[in-house]
DOMIGU-340101 format. One record per residue (C-alpha): chain; residue in one letter; residue number from 0; x, y, z. Coordinates in steps of 0.1 Angstrom, whole numbers, plus 5000, padded with zeros to 4 digits. Layout:
BEGIN
   mol   type   seq     c1     c2     c3
     A      A   NUM      X      Y      Z
...
//
This chain:
BEGIN
   mol   type   seq     c1     c2     c3
     A      M     0   4951   4796   4863
     A      K     1   4937   4780   4897
     A      K     2   4930   4818   4913
     A      I     3   4915   4830   4878
     A      W     4   4890   4798   4875
     A      R     5   4881   4808   4913
     A      F     6   4876   4842   4906
     A      M     7   4853   4833   4876
     A      R     8   4832   4809   4898
     A      E     9   4828   4835   4927
     A      E    10   4818   4861   4904
     A      N    11   4798   4838   4882
     A      L    12   4816   4847   4853
     A      H    13   4822   4812   4840
     A      R    14   4785   4805   4835
     A      V    15   4780   4835   4812
     A      L    16   4815   4830   4793
     A      A    17   4803   4791   4787
     A      W    18   4771   4802   4772
     A      V    19   4786   4827   4748
     A      V    20   4813   4800   4737
     A      A    21   4785   4774   4734
     A      L    22   4763   4798   4713
     A      V    23   4792   4807   4691
     A      V    24   4803   4772   4685
     A      L    25   4767   4758   4678
     A      S    26   4755   4787   4656
     A      S    27   4789   4785   4635
     A      I    28   4781   4747   4631
     A      L    29   4747   4754   4619
     A      I    30   4753   4784   4595
     A      S    31   4784   4764   4579
     A      L    32   4757   4734   4573
     A      L    33   4730   4755   4561
     A      E    34   4748   4779   4538
     A      P    35   4766   4767   4506
     A      G    36   4804   4772   4504
     A      L    37   4808   4789   4535
     A      K    38   4841   4780   4550
     A      W    39   4842   4768   4592
     A      V    40   4866   4800   4597
     A      D    41   4841   4827   4583
     A      S    42   4811   4810   4597
     A      V    43   4829   4814   4633
     A      W    44   4838   4850   4622
     A      W    45   4801   4858   4610
     A      S    46   4787   4841   4644
     A      I    47   4807   4863   4667
     A      V    48   4800   4895   4647
     A      T    49   4763   4885   4645
     A      L    50   4764   4879   4683
     A      T    51   4776   4911   4693
     A      T    52   4754   4929   4669
     A      V    53   4785   4948   4651
     A      G    54   4772   4936   4616
     A      Y    55   4801   4943   4592
     A      G    56   4777   4929   4563
     A      D    57   4806   4910   4545
     A      F    58   4784   4878   4546
     A      S    59   4749   4874   4550
     A      P    60   4728   4843   4551
     A      V    61   4707   4835   4518
     A      T    62   4687   4806   4533
     A      G    63   4657   4805   4550
     A      G    64   4676   4783   4578
     A      G    65   4706   4805   4579
     A      R    66   4683   4835   4584
     A      A    67   4663   4817   4611
     A      V    68   4695   4811   4628
     A      A    69   4707   4847   4624
     A      V    70   4680   4862   4642
     A      I    71   4681   4837   4672
     A      I    72   4716   4846   4673
     A      M    73   4708   4885   4676
     A      F    74   4681   4879   4703
     A      L    75   4701   4857   4726
     A      G    76   4734   4878   4720
     A      I    77   4716   4908   4730
     A      G    78   4708   4892   4762
     A      L    79   4739   4872   4768
     A      L    80   4759   4907   4765
     A      G    81   4738   4926   4789
     A      T    82   4742   4901   4813
     A      L    83   4780   4899   4809
     A      S    84   4780   4937   4809
     A      A    85   4759   4938   4841
     A      T    86   4784   4911   4855
     A      L    87   4812   4929   4852
     A      A    88   4794   4962   4863
     A      S    89   4786   4944   4895
     A      M    90   4819   4931   4899
     A      M    91   4835   4965   4900
     A      I    92   4808   4983   4923
     A      S    93   4810   4952   4947
     A      R    94   4853   4956   4946
     A      R    95   4847   4990   4953
     A      L    96   4823   4991   4979
     A      K    97   4843   4963   4997
     A      E    98   4874   4986   4995
     A      D    99   4856   5018   5010
     A      K   100   4841   4996   5038
     A      G   101   4877   4978   5045
     A      M   102   4864   4944   5035
     A      S   103   4893   4935   5010
     A      K   104   4924   4918   5009
     A      Y   105   4957   4933   4999
     A      N   106   4991   4914   4987
     A      F   107   5015   4943   4989
     A      E   108   5052   4941   4995
     A      K   109   5073   4969   5014
     A      H   110   5045   4989   5025
     A      I   111   5034   5010   5055
     A      I   112   5007   5005   5079
     A      I   113   4990   5028   5101
     A      C   114   4969   5013   5129
     A      E   115   4942   5038   5145
     A      W   116   4928   5065   5128
     A      N   117   4930   5103   5141
     A      H   118   4944   5136   5133
     A      R   119   4977   5124   5139
     A      A   120   4971   5095   5113
     A      L   121   4962   5120   5087
     A      A   122   4994   5144   5095
     A      I   123   5015   5111   5092
     A      L   124   4999   5104   5056
     A      K   125   5005   5137   5045
     A      E   126   5041   5138   5056
     A      I   127   5046   5102   5038
     A      R   128   5032   5119   5004
     A      S   129   5054   5147   5010
     A      D   130   5085   5126   5005
     A      A   131   5095   5118   4971
     A      K   132   5102   5083   4982
     A      T   133   5072   5074   4997
     A      R   134   5047   5097   4975
     A      E   135   5033   5066   4957
     A      T   136   5039   5039   4986
     A      P   137   5009   5021   4996
     A      V   138   5000   5028   5029
     A      V   139   4972   5002   5045
     A      L   140   4953   5017   5074
     A      I   141   4938   4994   5099
     A      A   142   4909   5012   5121
     A      E   143   4876   5007   5129
     A      C   144   4859   5033   5108
     A      D   145   4829   5034   5089
     A      S   146   4847   5038   5055
     A      T   147   4878   5052   5038
     A      P   148   4883   5084   5059
     A      V   149   4904   5104   5033
     A      D   150   4906   5103   4993
     A      D   151   4940   5090   4986
     A      P   152   4945   5065   4957
     A      D   153   4974   5048   4975
     A      L   154   4955   5042   5010
     A      Y   155   4939   5012   5015
     A      F   156   4914   5004   5041
     A      V   157   4912   4974   5066
     A      K   158   4883   4977   5090
     A      G   159   4888   4960   5125
     A      P   160   4908   4960   5152
     A      V   161   4944   4949   5154
     A      N   162   4943   4912   5151
     A      D   163   4956   4885   5132
     A      E   164   4927   4885   5109
     A      T   165   4933   4924   5098
     A      L   166   4971   4917   5096
     A      A   167   4965   4891   5073
     A      R   168   4944   4909   5053
     A      A   169   4969   4940   5054
     A      S   170   4998   4916   5042
     A      A   171   5016   4929   5074
     A      A   172   5042   4900   5071
     A      A   173   5056   4915   5039
     A      A   174   5053   4952   5051
     A      E   175   5082   4972   5060
     A      T   176   5068   4994   5087
     A      V   177   5037   4993   5111
     A      V   178   5027   5025   5124
     A      I   179   5009   5019   5161
     A      L   180   4988   5053   5174
     A      G   181   4969   5056   5203
     A      D   182   4930   5054   5204
     A      D   183   4920   5091   5212
     A      K   184   4885   5078   5222
     A      L   185   4900   5058   5255
     A      D   186   4917   5077   5284
     A      A   187   4957   5074   5287
     A      N   188   4959   5039   5307
     A      A   189   4935   5024   5286
     A      R   190   4949   5040   5253
     A      D   191   4986   5030   5261
     A      A   192   4973   4994   5271
     A      K   193   4956   4989   5236
     A      V   194   4989   5002   5221
     A      V   195   5011   4978   5240
     A      L   196   4983   4949   5229
     A      S   197   4983   4955   5194
     A      T   198   5022   4959   5195
     A      L   199   5023   4922   5207
     A      T   200   5001   4912   5182
     A      V   201   5020   4926   5153
     A      E   202   5052   4913   5168
     A      C   203   5039   4877   5170
     A      H   204   5025   4879   5136
     A      C   205   5051   4891   5117
     A      E   206   5087   4892   5132
     A      G   207   5106   4911   5106
     A      V   208   5086   4942   5104
     A      Y   209   5099   4976   5121
     A      T   210   5074   4989   5146
     A      V   211   5066   5023   5155
     A      V   212   5045   5027   5186
     A      E   213   5030   5060   5203
     A      L   214   5024   5060   5241
     A      V   215   5009   5088   5262
     A      E   216   5025   5078   5293
     A      E   217   5064   5074   5299
     A      K   218   5055   5045   5327
     A      N   219   5042   5022   5298
     A      R   220   5076   5023   5276
     A      Q   221   5090   4994   5293
     A      H   222   5058   4975   5283
     A      C   223   5064   4982   5246
     A      V   224   5099   4973   5250
     A      R   225   5089   4938   5263
     A      A   226   5065   4937   5234
     A      Q   227   5097   4941   5213
     A      A   228   5088   4976   5197
     A      D   229   5115   4989   5177
     A      E   230   5110   5025   5183
     A      I   231   5089   5042   5208
     A      I   232   5074   5078   5211
     A      V   233   5059   5091   5239
     A      G   234   5038   5122   5231
     A      N   235   5037   5138   5263
     A      E   236   5074   5136   5270
     A      L   237   5083   5145   5235
     A      S   238   5062   5179   5238
     A      S   239   5076   5187   5274
     A      H   240   5112   5181   5261
     A      L   241   5104   5205   5231
     A      I   242   5086   5233   5251
     A      A   243   5112   5233   5277
     A      S   244   5142   5235   5248
     A      A   245   5122   5263   5234
     A      A   246   5118   5280   5267
     A      L   247   5156   5279   5272
     A      N   248   5169   5284   5236
     A      H   249   5145   5306   5217
     A      G   250   5138   5293   5184
     A      I   251   5148   5258   5186
     A      S   252   5112   5245   5182
     A      R   253   5113   5263   5146
     A      I   254   5143   5240   5134
     A      V   255   5130   5208   5151
     A      S   256   5096   5211   5133
     A      E   257   5118   5218   5099
     A      L   258   5136   5187   5104
     A      L   259   5105   5166   5112
     A      S   260   5087   5182   5084
     A      T   261   5093   5166   5047
     A      Q   262   5071   5194   5035
     A      Y   263   5096   5222   5036
     A      G   264   5134   5229   5043
     A      N   265   5162   5204   5050
     A      D   266   5146   5170   5067
     A      L   267   5162   5142   5086
     A      Y   268   5174   5109   5065
     A      E   269   5186   5074   5075
     A      I   270   5212   5065   5043
     A      P   271   5237   5035   5040
     A      A   272   5272   5045   5046
     A      P   273   5290   5049   5011
     A      A   274   5312   5018   5003
     A      T   275   5340   5042   4997
     A      L   276   5338   5057   5033
     A      A   277   5338   5022   5050
     A      G   278   5368   5020   5077
     A      K   279   5371   5058   5076
     A      Q   280   5370   5081   5108
     A      F   281   5338   5098   5114
     A      I   282   5352   5133   5111
     A      D   283   5366   5123   5074
     A      V   284   5331   5114   5065
     A      F   285   5314   5142   5078
     A      T   286   5338   5166   5062
     A      R   287   5335   5147   5028
     A      L   288   5296   5145   5026
     A      K   289   5295   5182   5037
     A      K   290   5320   5193   5012
     A      E   291   5302   5172   4984
     A      H   292   5270   5171   4989
     A      Q   293   5260   5198   5015
     A      V   294   5248   5171   5041
     A      T   295   5254   5172   5077
     A      V   296   5260   5138   5093
     A      L   297   5244   5137   5132
     A      G   298   5248   5102   5139
     A      V   299   5259   5064   5130
     A      Q   300   5236   5036   5135
     A      K   301   5250   5002   5138
     A      G   302   5228   4980   5113
     A      K   303   5195   4993   5098
     A      A   304   5179   4989   5130
     A      G   305   5209   4986   5153
     A      N   306   5223   5012   5182
     A      L   307   5226   5047   5176
     A      V   308   5254   5069   5179
     A      S   309   5246   5108   5180
     A      N   310   5273   5129   5174
     A      P   311   5303   5105   5175
     A      P   312   5337   5114   5182
     A      G   313   5361   5126   5152
     A      D   314   5380   5093   5157
     A      Y   315   5349   5069   5154
     A      V   316   5354   5045   5127
     A      V   317   5322   5040   5102
     A      D   318   5319   5004   5095
     A      S   319   5305   4987   5061
     A      G   320   5269   4983   5067
     A      D   321   5264   5010   5089
     A      Y   322   5237   5038   5084
     A      L   323   5243   5074   5084
     A      I   324   5216   5098   5101
     A      V   325   5221   5129   5080
     A      M   326   5203   5162   5076
     A      G   327   5200   5177   5041
     A      T   328   5175   5185   5013
     A      S   329   5158   5159   4992
     A      A   330   5181   5172   4961
     A      A   331   5208   5165   4982
     A      M   332   5198   5131   4988
     A      A   333   5201   5121   4951
     A      M   334   5240   5119   4959
     A      P   335   5254   5089   4939
//
């Protein structure tokens, strides 16, 4: 109730509603006194119908005083309803403008935050929307843009640099993942320095959130490690490795691209190890999931954000609470 009252005061709705209530009460009292045999309930009904200019005609004042009250209510009702309509319209327009200009505050949970806007952010957003699990997940963009850069009903814009104020408005403490991208307007060193600073800010503001950061130079990785980034992607290094692999093993870039994109073919997923497979050897887990669900297990992760063991030996034991890194289709991920 406090939030509702504060909202009404901020938008000046309480004054308009107070005038409407006062007019209904006063006119109901006057018409019940002036019109013979009219019940109080009927007088309230008549006042509301007359104020809104609906005029059902089920009752009409017959005395001069009653008709004078009716005329006053009609004129005042038009003005009050016009004011109320204008206030509501102004609220909606103002709210929309604030959202487009990145001035709003959001109260989401388990959402995704993207810091900085560039062509990679657009590609990330497209991948998020192409995955059935995150198709309608709220995504909050923190960037220094003039307005919302794309038309996405589930994309919410917060204007400004990555700091405590913008993170609070983006509800970062309740987010599931924060992606920190480089600023393309800066040179490599300045760009990575800004990413490290943003990572420190995010980690200090919300300790439990999972952070994925993008760097240009491998030499700056250690700075992000010290800033406690959960996952670090070095663009130049990743591209170089992929190009080198494609040169040595022709066609490998195509399968990597397929696995990294959720828009077609097989994808990479992280799933909790089924309880029925806890304590089993990796070869048994691999065989069963492949046979029953056409899913290939590539690795085992110790906990949600623990160490990853890729291609474990056959006798490696999968424990309860482990996560499996698997390759499969979205249909296969519907496994019970």
